[in-house]
Every structure is written in C-alpha cells, then in structure tokens.
N, C-alpha and C positions, 0 to 999 in steps of 0.2 A: 504493500500500500504506500502511495506517495506521501511525502511529509505533509503536503497541503491537505490531502484527504484525511490524514490522521488528526491534524489540528481541527479540521471541520467536524470530525466525529466527536472529538473531545468537547468542543463547544456545544454541540447538540446534546451530548450526554449530560453536561453540567446544567444546561438550561432546563432539561427535562426533569431533573431531580433536585433542582434548586429549592431550598426550604428556608424560610425566615424563622430563625430560632428565638428572636428577641421576645416574643410573647411568653416563652417558657423560662426566660432568664429571671433570676432574682433581681430586685431593684438595684442592689449594689453592683452586680455584674452588668446589668443593662446600662447603668450610668458610666461604668468603666468602658464598656464597648462603645457607647456614644461618644465619649471623650476621645477614644482611639480613632474613630472614624472622622471626627472633627479635625483632629491633628493631621490625619492623612490628607484630608481635603485642603487644609491650609497650605500644604506644600505643592498643591496641584499646579499653581502658576509657574513655580520654578521648574517642575517637571515638563510643562508645556514648552518651555523655552529651549529644551534639549531636542535634538533630532532623534525621532524614534526610528528604530531599525527592526526589520523582521526579515526572515529568510524564506525564499521559495526555491523549489527544485525545478530546474529547467535543463532539459537535455543531459540529465545526470550530474549537473553542476549546481552548487549552492550559490545563489545570488542574493546579496543584501539590497533591499529596497528601502529608500528613505522616504519618510512622510514629513511634509512641511508642517510646522506648528501653526495653529490658528492665530492670525493677526487680529487683535481687537482694536476697535476705534477708542479714542480717549474716553468717550462716554460709557462705552461697554466695559472698558477696563475698570473704570471707577466703580460702576455698579457691581462688577465681578468681585472686586476686593471687599466691598461692603457686605455682599451676600456671603462670601466665604467666611467672614467672621460670625455669621449667624447660623451656620450649619448646625442642625440639631435643636435649634431653639424655636419656641413658639413665636411666630412673627406677626400674627394677626388674630384677633378675636372679633367676630362680627356682631352686628346688632341682632336683637331678638326679632323673630318673624313668626306670626301666627298662621297656622295652616288651617284654612277654613274649608267647609264643605263646598262652597262655591268655587274655590280655587281647584279643588280635586275634580269637581264636575267639569270645569273648563278643560282641564288636562285630559280627562277621559274623552271628551268630545274631539279634541285635536288628535289624540293618538288612537282613537277608536277602541280603547280598552275600557269597556263598561262592565267589568265584573262586579257582581253584587257586593263584594267585600269593600268596594270603593264608593259605590253610588246608591245602594239600596239601604237607607238608614234603618227602616223598620225590620228588614230581614237580618241585618247585621246585629241589631240589638237582641234578636232571638237566637240566631244560629252561630254567629261569629264568636270565637273564643275570646275576642277582645271587647265584645259587647258594644261595639261601635264601628263605624266605617274607618278605614285607614287610607293613608295616602299611598299612591303608587311609589314603588322604590325609585323608578325613573323620574318621578316628579321631584322627589327630594334631590336626586342627582342633578337634575336640570337647574335647580336653584343654587347650585354652588357658585356660579359667577355673581349672583345677587348676594349670597351670604358671605362671600369673601371680598366684597366691594371691588371686584375685578371690572365691573361695568360702570363704575362711578366716573362719569365724564368730568365732573367738577373737581375730583381729587384722584387722578389716575395713580396707580401703583408705581408706574415707571414713566414719569413725565418727560424724560429726555428721549424716550423710544419713539421711533417713527411708526412702528406697528407691533401689536401684541397678538399672537395667534394661539388658539387652543389646539395643542398638538395631539391631545388624547389623554387616555388614562392607562396606567400600568396595572392597577388592581382596584376592584370595587367590591364592597361587601355591605349588606344591610342587616346588621346584628339585631335590630329591634324595630318593630313597626312604629311608624309615626301616625298616631291616632288623630282623628279629626279634632281640631281645637287645640292641638299641641302647639307649644311655643318652642321654636328651635333657633339655634345659632351655630356658626361654624368656627372651629379652631384650626388654624393653619400652622404646620410645622415644616420648616425648610429642611429638606433632606439631601438635595444635590444641586449643584450648578455646574454646567458644562459649556465651555466656549464652543460656538459653532460659527460657520461662515456668516459674517455680518451681524453677529449677535450672541445671545446666550440661550441655553435651554435650562429651564428652571423646574425642578420637581419639588412638590409639596405634598405632605400627607395631610389630608383634610378630614377632620372628624366632626360630624354633625351632632351636637349635643341636644338632647331633648330635656327641657326643663323638668326638674323633679324626677328624672329617670336616670338610673345608673348607667345603662348601656346606651351607646350612640345609635342614632337612626341610620347613619351611613358613615363608612370609612373608605376613602378613596385616595389614590396617589395621582395627583394631577400633574400633567406635563404641559408647560407653556413655553413658547418660543418668543423671545423679545428681540426685535430687529432695530438696528440703529442706522 
C-alpha cells in the first residue's frame, strides 16, 4: 500500500472512532485539559509562521511538498490574537427569549412539521409525557443567531469584517425538550480559531439554557467564517 493510501486510511480510521472524553472527565482533569488545549492554541500563530512539510511517494521516490502559511490582513491578525486569548472561555451570554405557542405554530407552518407534540395543545396535555406542547428541536437550533446576537446589525460581533458566513455545525444535540412558554438563552464558549484565506474560521460551543431547568435544550458546535 502506498504511503499516501496508508495516511488516508489512518485519517479515516481516526475520524470514524473519534470520541470526546471530556464529559466523563472529573472537573479537575477537565480544567487541566482545557488549560493544555488553550496553551497549545496560543502557540498556533508561531506554528503558522513555519513552513509545513509533508511527504508523498511518486515514482518510488519521496518528495517533500511545502505548504505556504496563511497570510492574515492586519484586521484579521488583530482579531486572531484577541480570540486566541479567549480559547476555552465563555465569550457571550444572550438575553432571555420566551418560546410561545404562536412562534412554534409559525415554525410548523414554514417547515410543514405539524406533529401533534408541537401544535395540538389539548392532545399534548392528555397524551404527551411533558403535559404540554414542545418546540421543534430545529426551531431552537434556528434561533441560535438570535440568541447569540450574531444578527444584531447595530452591534455586530466583528465590526471590522466585510462578511460573516454561517459555515455549518460540527455537532448538534437536544438533551431536553423546550416546552411551550419556556424562557431560554444561549451561552457561547470559544473552542477554536483557524486562519483561512482572507479571514478566520471560528468554532463555538453553544449551549441553550432553559430557565429553571438543569439540562440544556440544545448543545451545538457552530462554525462561522469571518472575511476581511
């Protein structure tokens, strides 16, 4: 098997069996691990200034191929340094928002998801284990921009950026249902910042708190790209 194929197989194997062990760590170990990750990220800029090399096999010969480091604009570089110092920290707590039945009904109409758990109040009171209607999980997810103030045009999160793009989600879970009438807000923790061409890729773990409830309504890793 060629070296390139072996490396590809290793990457696929690691991705398939990757596990996040932090939920099972004790608080002390988790704090130590977070500190280690933060220190590792703090040296990222220095690492990016070096030329990265990797080997490929061509015609039976090993060839070193160099990758050029990403060049950041002054604005992107300044933001990168600020965010690097915040890795692992809670960087935002949003305002409370009430989830009304009207909001749930409107979401059901738009998405054509009219399950009785969401829309039939009388049936939910009798048959649902929650004794009331609940919000769609995707409704809670769709509110993340609002809950994290990412769409606040009067106070943008990255005022020097030309464009901010929602690049997707790495992981989404709905640990607890958001019942009708619940009051929710989002907590954002910065977990990773990566330089990309013309900007930065920013990853945050967002946890949606339900007032007076221990478990969150949604936990997601949001990936945003900021261009300068």
